[in-house]
MARVOSE-873857 format. One record per residue (C-alpha): residue number from 1; residue in three letters; x, y, z. Coordinates in steps of 0.02 Angstrom, whole numbers, plus 50000, padded with zeros to 5 digits. Last residue first. Layout:
+-----+-----+-------+-------+-------+
:   k :   r :     u :     v :     w :
+-----+-----+-------+-------+-------+
: NUM : ALA :     X :     Y :     Z :
...
+-----+-----+-------+-------+-------+
This chain:
+-----+-----+-------+-------+-------+
:   k :   r :     u :     v :     w :
+-----+-----+-------+-------+-------+
: 429 : ALA : 52683 : 55311 : 53866 :
: 428 : THR : 52782 : 55168 : 53750 :
: 427 : LEU : 52641 : 55064 : 53725 :
: 426 : ARG : 52506 : 55169 : 53719 :
: 425 : GLN : 52575 : 55292 : 53598 :
: 424 : LEU : 52600 : 55129 : 53504 :
: 423 : ASP : 52426 : 55074 : 53510 :
: 422 : ALA : 52378 : 55231 : 53460 :
: 421 : ASN : 52483 : 55204 : 53295 :
: 420 : THR : 52391 : 55050 : 53276 :
: 419 : LYS : 52445 : 54875 : 53279 :
: 418 : ARG : 52535 : 54785 : 53140 :
: 417 : GLU : 52541 : 54592 : 53166 :
: 416 : PRO : 52659 : 54492 : 53210 :
: 415 : TRP : 52700 : 54535 : 53357 :
: 414 : TYR : 52892 : 54590 : 53457 :
: 413 : SER : 52873 : 54596 : 53660 :
: 412 : LEU : 53038 : 54692 : 53748 :
: 411 : ARG : 53070 : 54724 : 53911 :
: 410 : ARG : 53219 : 54758 : 54028 :
: 409 : ILE : 53355 : 54790 : 53914 :
: 408 : HIS : 53511 : 54837 : 53978 :
: 407 : GLY : 53665 : 54955 : 53890 :
: 406 : PHE : 53813 : 54920 : 53795 :
: 405 : MET : 53756 : 54889 : 53590 :
: 404 : PRO : 53830 : 54743 : 53489 :
: 403 : ASN : 53878 : 54819 : 53320 :
: 402 : THR : 53870 : 54674 : 53239 :
: 401 : GLY : 53915 : 54477 : 53315 :
: 400 : PRO : 53741 : 54418 : 53300 :
: 399 : SER : 53654 : 54544 : 53191 :
: 398 : VAL : 53632 : 54726 : 53229 :
: 397 : ALA : 53671 : 54650 : 53403 :
: 396 : GLY : 53561 : 54680 : 53584 :
: 395 : ILE : 53428 : 54549 : 53527 :
: 394 : SER : 53442 : 54459 : 53383 :
: 393 : ILE : 53291 : 54379 : 53289 :
: 392 : THR : 53327 : 54243 : 53164 :
: 391 : SER : 53277 : 54183 : 53002 :
: 390 : ALA : 53200 : 54333 : 52903 :
: 389 : ALA : 53084 : 54315 : 52779 :
: 388 : GLY : 53144 : 54368 : 52613 :
: 387 : TRP : 53147 : 54546 : 52542 :
: 386 : SER : 53031 : 54651 : 52442 :
: 385 : GLY : 52941 : 54725 : 52583 :
: 384 : ASP : 53023 : 54896 : 52592 :
: 383 : TYR : 52939 : 55001 : 52712 :
: 382 : SER : 52916 : 55194 : 52692 :
: 381 : ALA : 52941 : 55306 : 52838 :
: 380 : THR : 52826 : 55376 : 52977 :
: 379 : VAL : 52836 : 55458 : 53160 :
: 378 : ILE : 52705 : 55462 : 53263 :
: 377 : ALA : 52696 : 55603 : 53416 :
: 376 : ALA : 52786 : 55571 : 53567 :
: 375 : GLY : 52726 : 55422 : 53678 :
: 374 : ASN : 52910 : 55399 : 53751 :
: 373 : ALA : 52984 : 55359 : 53591 :
: 372 : THR : 52871 : 55331 : 53430 :
: 371 : VAL : 52881 : 55249 : 53252 :
: 370 : SER : 52783 : 55191 : 53093 :
: 369 : GLN : 52830 : 55102 : 52958 :
: 368 : GLY : 52731 : 55071 : 52774 :
: 367 : GLY : 52581 : 55035 : 52685 :
: 366 : SER : 52639 : 54853 : 52650 :
: 365 : ASP : 52656 : 54816 : 52840 :
: 364 : PHE : 52728 : 54900 : 52986 :
: 363 : ALA : 52747 : 54929 : 53159 :
: 362 : HIS : 52894 : 55037 : 53275 :
: 361 : ALA : 52890 : 55058 : 53478 :
: 360 : TYR : 53034 : 55123 : 53604 :
: 359 : LYS : 53006 : 55171 : 53775 :
: 358 : ILE : 53179 : 55246 : 53836 :
: 357 : PHE : 53259 : 55226 : 54008 :
: 356 : THR : 53416 : 55336 : 54040 :
: 355 : ASN : 53579 : 55302 : 54054 :
: 354 : ALA : 53643 : 55386 : 53905 :
: 353 : ALA : 53520 : 55483 : 53844 :
: 352 : PRO : 53394 : 55434 : 53676 :
: 351 : ALA : 53304 : 55540 : 53548 :
: 350 : VAL : 53117 : 55570 : 53538 :
: 349 : GLY : 53054 : 55598 : 53360 :
: 348 : ALA : 53096 : 55409 : 53314 :
: 347 : THR : 53171 : 55399 : 53148 :
: 346 : ALA : 53103 : 55272 : 53019 :
: 345 : ALA : 53247 : 55233 : 52903 :
: 344 : ASN : 53219 : 55159 : 52706 :
: 343 : THR : 53305 : 55029 : 52623 :
: 342 : GLY : 53357 : 54863 : 52737 :
: 341 : ASP : 53196 : 54883 : 52857 :
: 340 : PHE : 53282 : 55020 : 52965 :
: 339 : ALA : 53216 : 55085 : 53126 :
: 338 : ARG : 53271 : 55224 : 53225 :
: 337 : ILE : 53346 : 55280 : 53407 :
: 336 : SER : 53430 : 55457 : 53395 :
: 335 : PRO : 53610 : 55508 : 53457 :
: 334 : ALA : 53719 : 55479 : 53360 :
: 333 : SER : 53647 : 55304 : 53326 :
: 332 : ILE : 53544 : 55205 : 53422 :
: 331 : ILE : 53472 : 55030 : 53330 :
: 330 : TYR : 53305 : 54939 : 53285 :
: 329 : CYS : 53338 : 54825 : 53142 :
: 328 : HIS : 53182 : 54773 : 53020 :
: 327 : ARG : 53327 : 54731 : 52916 :
: 326 : ALA : 53503 : 54711 : 52985 :
: 325 : ASN : 53541 : 54576 : 52843 :
: 324 : ALA : 53533 : 54402 : 52989 :
: 323 : ASP : 53360 : 54462 : 52996 :
: 322 : GLN : 53222 : 54525 : 53143 :
: 321 : SER : 53358 : 54651 : 53240 :
: 320 : PHE : 53329 : 54719 : 53404 :
: 319 : VAL : 53429 : 54836 : 53523 :
: 318 : GLY : 53569 : 54877 : 53381 :
: 317 : TYR : 53724 : 54969 : 53403 :
: 316 : THR : 53806 : 55141 : 53335 :
: 315 : ASN : 53915 : 55265 : 53411 :
: 314 : VAL : 53865 : 55419 : 53490 :
: 313 : VAL : 53699 : 55376 : 53611 :
: 312 : ASP : 53812 : 55271 : 53753 :
: 311 : ALA : 53753 : 55167 : 53893 :
: 310 : PRO : 53572 : 55141 : 53835 :
: 309 : ARG : 53422 : 55097 : 53949 :
: 308 : VAL : 53300 : 55001 : 53818 :
: 307 : GLU : 53094 : 54966 : 53867 :
: 306 : VAL : 53045 : 54874 : 53683 :
: 305 : SER : 52915 : 54848 : 53585 :
: 304 : VAL : 52896 : 54791 : 53411 :
: 303 : THR : 52765 : 54779 : 53269 :
: 302 : GLY : 52733 : 54664 : 53118 :
: 301 : ALA : 52666 : 54640 : 52946 :
: 300 : THR : 52700 : 54560 : 52787 :
: 299 : LYS : 52867 : 54461 : 52839 :
: 298 : ILE : 52775 : 54351 : 52973 :
: 297 : TYR : 52850 : 54261 : 53133 :
: 296 : GLU : 52791 : 54150 : 53280 :
: 295 : GLY : 52817 : 54005 : 53157 :
: 294 : GLY : 52976 : 53973 : 53229 :
: 293 : PHE : 53129 : 54087 : 53201 :
: 292 : THR : 53297 : 54070 : 53248 :
: 291 : ARG : 53351 : 54137 : 53414 :
: 290 : ALA : 53496 : 54261 : 53472 :
: 289 : CYS : 53590 : 54317 : 53623 :
: 288 : ALA : 53776 : 54397 : 53582 :
: 287 : ASP : 53874 : 54446 : 53756 :
: 286 : GLU : 54070 : 54490 : 53700 :
: 285 : THR : 54166 : 54415 : 53798 :
: 284 : ARG : 54265 : 54523 : 53919 :
: 283 : ALA : 54455 : 54503 : 53883 :
: 282 : VAL : 54592 : 54552 : 54024 :
: 281 : GLY : 54773 : 54635 : 54045 :
: 280 : VAL : 54882 : 54527 : 54113 :
: 279 : THR : 54964 : 54472 : 54311 :
: 278 : THR : 54789 : 54504 : 54371 :
: 277 : THR : 54646 : 54583 : 54307 :
: 276 : PRO : 54473 : 54622 : 54363 :
: 275 : ILE : 54357 : 54670 : 54230 :
: 274 : TYR : 54214 : 54825 : 54284 :
: 273 : SER : 54063 : 54821 : 54169 :
: 272 : SER : 54105 : 54956 : 54031 :
: 271 : PRO : 54182 : 55144 : 54062 :
: 270 : PHE : 54114 : 55268 : 53891 :
: 269 : SER : 54199 : 55323 : 53742 :
: 268 : GLY : 54311 : 55152 : 53690 :
: 267 : ALA : 54478 : 55069 : 53721 :
: 266 : GLU : 54479 : 55021 : 53903 :
: 265 : VAL : 54577 : 55086 : 54064 :
: 264 : GLN : 54507 : 55003 : 54205 :
: 263 : PHE : 54555 : 55033 : 54421 :
: 262 : GLY : 54454 : 54934 : 54520 :
: 261 : TYR : 54457 : 55003 : 54711 :
: 260 : VAL : 54506 : 55145 : 54807 :
: 259 : HIS : 54494 : 55217 : 54981 :
: 258 : ALA : 54569 : 55382 : 55026 :
: 257 : GLY : 54726 : 55435 : 55126 :
: 256 : SER : 54777 : 55483 : 55310 :
: 255 : ALA : 54898 : 55395 : 55418 :
: 254 : SER : 55083 : 55456 : 55368 :
: 253 : ASN : 55056 : 55654 : 55404 :
: 252 : GLY : 55062 : 55712 : 55232 :
: 251 : ALA : 55119 : 55897 : 55169 :
: 250 : TYR : 55029 : 55936 : 55017 :
: 249 : SER : 55058 : 55908 : 54833 :
: 248 : GLY : 54881 : 55878 : 54772 :
: 247 : GLY : 54780 : 56035 : 54800 :
: 246 : GLY : 54703 : 56096 : 54650 :
: 245 : ASP : 54528 : 56056 : 54705 :
: 244 : GLY : 54533 : 55996 : 54890 :
: 243 : THR : 54683 : 55921 : 54998 :
: 242 : ALA : 54742 : 55781 : 54880 :
: 241 : LEU : 54773 : 55604 : 54852 :
: 240 : GLY : 54861 : 55531 : 54689 :
: 239 : LEU : 54795 : 55446 : 54529 :
: 238 : ILE : 54937 : 55415 : 54390 :
: 237 : CYS : 54904 : 55367 : 54211 :
: 236 : ASN : 55078 : 55331 : 54132 :
: 235 : LEU : 55042 : 55284 : 53929 :
: 234 : ASP : 55165 : 55248 : 53816 :
: 233 : THR : 55081 : 55225 : 53646 :
: 232 : ALA : 55132 : 55374 : 53536 :
: 231 : GLY : 55039 : 55508 : 53429 :
: 230 : ALA : 54930 : 55573 : 53567 :
: 229 : THR : 54785 : 55467 : 53647 :
: 228 : THR : 54613 : 55535 : 53654 :
: 227 : PHE : 54541 : 55539 : 53844 :
: 226 : LYS : 54369 : 55489 : 53935 :
: 225 : LEU : 54331 : 55500 : 54124 :
: 224 : ALA : 54264 : 55387 : 54251 :
: 223 : PHE : 54243 : 55382 : 54415 :
: 222 : ARG : 54141 : 55234 : 54515 :
: 221 : TYR : 54061 : 55302 : 54679 :
: 220 : PHE : 54076 : 55190 : 54846 :
: 219 : GLY : 53966 : 55203 : 54987 :
: 218 : ASN : 53962 : 55050 : 55033 :
: 217 : ALA : 53880 : 54999 : 54858 :
: 216 : TYR : 53893 : 55104 : 54706 :
: 215 : PRO : 53855 : 55275 : 54634 :
: 214 : GLN : 53909 : 55335 : 54449 :
: 213 : ALA : 54028 : 55448 : 54423 :
: 212 : THR : 54038 : 55540 : 54272 :
: 211 : PHE : 54187 : 55648 : 54174 :
: 210 : SER : 54147 : 55648 : 53969 :
: 209 : THR : 54306 : 55724 : 53943 :
: 208 : LEU : 54485 : 55731 : 53981 :
: 207 : ASN : 54570 : 55852 : 53861 :
: 206 : ALA : 54511 : 56011 : 53924 :
: 205 : GLY : 54581 : 55979 : 54128 :
: 204 : VAL : 54470 : 55960 : 54259 :
: 203 : THR : 54451 : 56059 : 54397 :
: 202 : GLY : 54332 : 56002 : 54526 :
: 201 : TYR : 54251 : 55863 : 54496 :
: 200 : GLY : 54070 : 55764 : 54575 :
: 199 : PRO : 54037 : 55666 : 54755 :
: 198 : THR : 54002 : 55750 : 54853 :
: 197 : GLY : 54145 : 55692 : 54966 :
: 196 : LEU : 54249 : 55581 : 54857 :
: 195 : ASN : 54274 : 55747 : 54759 :
: 194 : ILE : 54382 : 55712 : 54594 :
: 193 : TYR : 54522 : 55838 : 54536 :
: 192 : ALA : 54546 : 55795 : 54364 :
: 191 : THR : 54744 : 55829 : 54305 :
: 190 : ASP : 54800 : 55867 : 54110 :
: 189 : LEU : 54972 : 55852 : 54046 :
: 188 : GLY : 54920 : 55822 : 53865 :
: 187 : PRO : 54866 : 55704 : 53733 :
: 186 : ALA : 54973 : 55558 : 53856 :
: 185 : ALA : 54999 : 55446 : 53725 :
: 184 : GLY : 55209 : 55510 : 53737 :
: 183 : GLY : 55188 : 55480 : 53938 :
: 182 : ASN : 55094 : 55596 : 54068 :
: 181 : MET : 54922 : 55548 : 54135 :
: 180 : ASP : 54843 : 55624 : 54275 :
: 179 : PHE : 54706 : 55567 : 54412 :
: 178 : PHE : 54665 : 55688 : 54564 :
: 177 : LEU : 54599 : 55612 : 54737 :
: 176 : TRP : 54497 : 55720 : 54874 :
: 175 : THR : 54374 : 55675 : 55021 :
: 174 : ARG : 54562 : 55638 : 55121 :
: 173 : GLU : 54534 : 55550 : 55298 :
: 172 : ALA : 54435 : 55415 : 55207 :
: 171 : PRO : 54357 : 55449 : 55064 :
: 170 : LYS : 54253 : 55329 : 54929 :
: 169 : ALA : 54333 : 55274 : 54769 :
: 168 : PHE : 54302 : 55159 : 54627 :
: 167 : PHE : 54406 : 55172 : 54461 :
: 166 : SER : 54382 : 55227 : 54267 :
: 165 : VAL : 54486 : 55265 : 54139 :
: 164 : THR : 54421 : 55277 : 53963 :
: 163 : TYR : 54480 : 55263 : 53772 :
: 162 : VAL : 54486 : 55334 : 53613 :
: 161 : THR : 54609 : 55311 : 53482 :
: 160 : SER : 54754 : 55416 : 53437 :
: 159 : ALA : 54878 : 55285 : 53469 :
: 158 : VAL : 54848 : 55129 : 53528 :
: 157 : VAL : 54895 : 55065 : 53711 :
: 156 : THR : 55039 : 55028 : 53794 :
: 155 : ALA : 55007 : 55004 : 53974 :
: 154 : ALA : 55108 : 55129 : 54133 :
: 153 : GLN : 55060 : 55092 : 54311 :
: 152 : SER : 55041 : 55259 : 54450 :
: 151 : LEU : 55001 : 55273 : 54632 :
: 150 : THR : 55019 : 55424 : 54711 :
: 149 : HIS : 55063 : 55537 : 54839 :
: 148 : PHE : 55133 : 55710 : 54769 :
: 147 : ASN : 55265 : 55816 : 54901 :
: 146 : THR : 55269 : 55847 : 55059 :
: 145 : THR : 55337 : 55721 : 55148 :
: 144 : GLY : 55248 : 55625 : 55298 :
: 143 : ASP : 55176 : 55474 : 55202 :
: 142 : GLU : 55013 : 55448 : 55132 :
: 141 : VAL : 54894 : 55309 : 55153 :
: 140 : ILE : 54804 : 55242 : 54972 :
: 139 : LYS : 54675 : 55116 : 55037 :
: 138 : ASP : 54621 : 54971 : 54985 :
: 137 : ALA : 54443 : 54878 : 54938 :
: 136 : SER : 54435 : 54692 : 54949 :
: 135 : ALA : 54359 : 54661 : 55136 :
: 134 : THR : 54189 : 54589 : 55032 :
: 133 : GLY : 54029 : 54673 : 54981 :
: 132 : ASP : 54077 : 54694 : 54818 :
: 131 : PRO : 54059 : 54865 : 54818 :
: 130 : GLY : 54215 : 54854 : 54937 :
: 129 : THR : 54213 : 54833 : 55125 :
: 128 : THR : 54377 : 54929 : 55187 :
: 127 : ALA : 54569 : 54900 : 55235 :
: 126 : ASN : 54580 : 54719 : 55097 :
: 125 : ALA : 54774 : 54796 : 55065 :
: 124 : SER : 54833 : 54968 : 55139 :
: 123 : VAL : 54937 : 55024 : 55024 :
: 122 : THR : 55118 : 55166 : 55049 :
: 121 : CYS : 55116 : 55325 : 54980 :
: 120 : GLN : 55274 : 55470 : 54943 :
: 119 : THR : 55268 : 55373 : 54769 :
: 118 : LYS : 55187 : 55201 : 54751 :
: 117 : THR : 55212 : 55113 : 54565 :
: 116 : TRP : 55085 : 54980 : 54523 :
: 115 : SER : 55154 : 54811 : 54449 :
: 114 : ALA : 55218 : 54762 : 54636 :
: 113 : ASN : 55044 : 54738 : 54721 :
: 112 : ASP : 54978 : 54855 : 54866 :
: 111 : PHE : 54868 : 54897 : 54709 :
: 110 : THR : 54763 : 54729 : 54712 :
: 109 : HIS : 54609 : 54793 : 54626 :
: 108 : SER : 54669 : 54792 : 54427 :
: 107 : GLN : 54823 : 54686 : 54467 :
: 106 : LEU : 54858 : 54735 : 54281 :
: 105 : TRP : 54781 : 54866 : 54195 :
: 104 : LEU : 54716 : 54864 : 54008 :
: 103 : ASN : 54576 : 54807 : 54055 :
: 102 : THR : 54496 : 54744 : 53890 :
: 101 : ARG : 54327 : 54756 : 53800 :
: 100 : ALA : 54187 : 54660 : 53688 :
:  99 : GLY : 54031 : 54730 : 53682 :
:  98 : GLU : 53909 : 54715 : 53800 :
:  97 : ILE : 53703 : 54678 : 53860 :
:  96 : LEU : 53627 : 54684 : 54011 :
:  95 : LEU : 53473 : 54627 : 54044 :
:  94 : GLY : 53360 : 54750 : 54153 :
:  93 : LEU : 53391 : 54881 : 54278 :
:  92 : LEU : 53308 : 54843 : 54435 :
:  91 : ASN : 53319 : 54940 : 54575 :
:  90 : GLY : 53429 : 54863 : 54703 :
:  89 : SER : 53502 : 55034 : 54780 :
:  88 : ALA : 53664 : 55036 : 54700 :
:  87 : ASP : 53595 : 54988 : 54541 :
:  86 : TYR : 53539 : 54814 : 54487 :
:  85 : GLU : 53592 : 54706 : 54327 :
:  84 : ILE : 53511 : 54560 : 54237 :
:  83 : ARG : 53646 : 54473 : 54164 :
:  82 : PRO : 53616 : 54328 : 54049 :
:  81 : THR : 53713 : 54166 : 54071 :
:  80 : ASN : 53836 : 54100 : 53930 :
:  79 : THR : 54000 : 54102 : 54059 :
:  78 : VAL : 53955 : 54172 : 54229 :
:  77 : SER : 53970 : 54330 : 54278 :
:  76 : GLN : 54037 : 54387 : 54471 :
:  75 : VAL : 53942 : 54482 : 54586 :
:  74 : LEU : 53967 : 54670 : 54617 :
:  73 : LEU : 53831 : 54705 : 54754 :
:  72 : GLY : 53665 : 54815 : 54740 :
:  71 : ALA : 53583 : 54682 : 54829 :
:  70 : ALA : 53503 : 54606 : 54646 :
:  69 : GLY : 53662 : 54595 : 54554 :
:  68 : ARG : 53780 : 54729 : 54495 :
:  67 : TYR : 53914 : 54683 : 54362 :
:  66 : LEU : 54086 : 54593 : 54377 :
:  65 : SER : 54185 : 54555 : 54224 :
:  64 : GLN : 54271 : 54398 : 54151 :
:  63 : ASN : 54115 : 54271 : 54145 :
:  62 : GLY : 54098 : 54267 : 53952 :
:  61 : GLY : 53950 : 54300 : 53846 :
:  60 : THR : 53818 : 54184 : 53734 :
:  59 : PHE : 53642 : 54168 : 53757 :
:  58 : THR : 53541 : 54042 : 53617 :
:  57 : PHE : 53359 : 54096 : 53647 :
:  56 : PHE : 53196 : 54006 : 53676 :
:  55 : ASP : 53237 : 53927 : 53855 :
:  54 : THR : 53369 : 54064 : 53870 :
:  53 : LEU : 53254 : 54181 : 53905 :
:  52 : THR : 53170 : 54088 : 54033 :
:  51 : GLY : 53004 : 53978 : 54002 :
:  50 : VAL : 52837 : 54006 : 53934 :
:  49 : ARG : 52751 : 53929 : 53801 :
:  48 : PRO : 52589 : 53993 : 53737 :
:  47 : GLY : 52461 : 53901 : 53651 :
:  46 : SER : 52424 : 53893 : 53473 :
:  45 : GLY : 52338 : 53965 : 53320 :
:  44 : PRO : 52468 : 54110 : 53301 :
:  43 : VAL : 52610 : 54075 : 53358 :
:  42 : LYS : 52663 : 54106 : 53544 :
:  41 : VAL : 52843 : 54136 : 53638 :
:  40 : ILE : 52834 : 54168 : 53796 :
:  39 : CYS : 53008 : 54245 : 53901 :
:  38 : ARG : 53047 : 54274 : 54073 :
:  37 : GLY : 53193 : 54355 : 54154 :
:  36 : GLY : 53388 : 54300 : 54163 :
:  35 : ALA : 53357 : 54158 : 54301 :
:  34 : ASN : 53351 : 54258 : 54439 :
:  33 : PRO : 53247 : 54376 : 54356 :
:  32 : ASN : 53116 : 54291 : 54367 :
:  31 : LEU : 52982 : 54425 : 54295 :
:  30 : ARG : 53087 : 54609 : 54306 :
:  29 : ALA : 53183 : 54542 : 54134 :
:  28 : ASP : 53018 : 54557 : 54034 :
:  27 : TYR : 53035 : 54453 : 53862 :
:  26 : HIS : 52884 : 54439 : 53743 :
:  25 : ILE : 52895 : 54333 : 53603 :
:  24 : GLY : 52756 : 54315 : 53448 :
:  23 : ASP : 52573 : 54294 : 53477 :
:  22 : TYR : 52516 : 54366 : 53640 :
:  21 : THR : 52334 : 54461 : 53582 :
:  20 : PRO : 52262 : 54533 : 53740 :
:  19 : THR : 52070 : 54456 : 53748 :
:  18 : PRO : 51931 : 54525 : 53679 :
:  17 : THR : 51780 : 54580 : 53782 :
:  16 : ARG : 51635 : 54493 : 53743 :
:  15 : ARG : 51633 : 54375 : 53904 :
:  14 : ARG : 51667 : 54543 : 54024 :
:  13 : VAL : 51504 : 54650 : 53910 :
:  12 : ILE : 51416 : 54461 : 53936 :
:  11 : SER : 51415 : 54465 : 54110 :
:  10 : ARG : 51420 : 54654 : 54141 :
:   9 : ALA : 51216 : 54624 : 54048 :
:   8 : MET : 51213 : 54496 : 54183 :
:   7 : LEU : 51232 : 54580 : 54326 :
:   6 : ARG : 51117 : 54716 : 54265 :
:   5 : GLY : 50983 : 54591 : 54259 :
:   4 : ALA : 50989 : 54536 : 54402 :
:   3 : ARG : 51000 : 54698 : 54478 :
:   2 : GLY : 50839 : 54779 : 54379 :
:   1 : ALA : 50748 : 54584 : 54433 :
+-----+-----+-------+-------+-------+
């Protein structure tokens, strides 16, 4: 009887345990990633509707760039199709959202083309397997002279503007490269020496800043350097072989070199996904992801939780917004993550970092707003509830077409209710 009583008691406890509230909108890129991730929409009092992101959101974007697929290889984007990106080891990063960018360099991964000037070197086309998994990476091969062995190309840029140059490379016989700039728009004759073996950087000139090295498939790294152009608009970029840090001029042997792929120069303070070009520069279409609200939304109270990996934490952009007028907007800005209701802002006590996941949660009702990130202490602010009900929800922007983010969203949930401060910390821990 004692055992039966205990079993009955357990059964009663189970039946009385409240079921989780799934009202609202819930997105997870980790579930059904081949279809852009799973999305659940539930109106209070109705059953849940389960589908993919594009079953509930209108997603628009271009087919101009490459991104890392499930195998860690670069794959071609498809028009108006969500991009679920992975790292070089095949670990899922999330839904990739990017604003518009343009690659100014011509023949961006066919270095044997006439668009590239070869000086004391030749190019062996398709010499090795590239980061896309095909025989697409070229090899710069030095000649037998004592000199600089370089590729170069000129472009017209906007004066006094921030640009980022990036390229993929891996060692062959040579394990060092250098990058240099000249022309009227060059901010100064600065050179960066790049170690392909470590990989990393040696000496870098003062006008080349925010230099990074990101791993890609098949032994490649993507190297990126930021600079600000000078007063003119003509810029010449040079990529050369080197024997070490500072060893840009040396006696070649007509055989040694290094592998290169995917050169990109774009206006902006960090590299975006690679945009291949041929005879003209190519502009990538901005990603946009929006939904017209149904009965799943109420204006008087709400909670949002998001796991996001920003590519940049200096510029201002939206992660999630519940109104076309940027109210109830969750943004990353110089460098903080905060909520904004149209009048009042609540800034989390933990700042985001570039290319690093941060978990953020925000709740509001007539009593005010609460925010946290990564389980930290709650930060509160007043709440302005005087405006009308929101009509749209935007993922990855302040509103469709405004301040688009660059980065990844792995999970996002919206509940039409205010959850407790303890819930917010639990959601982000």
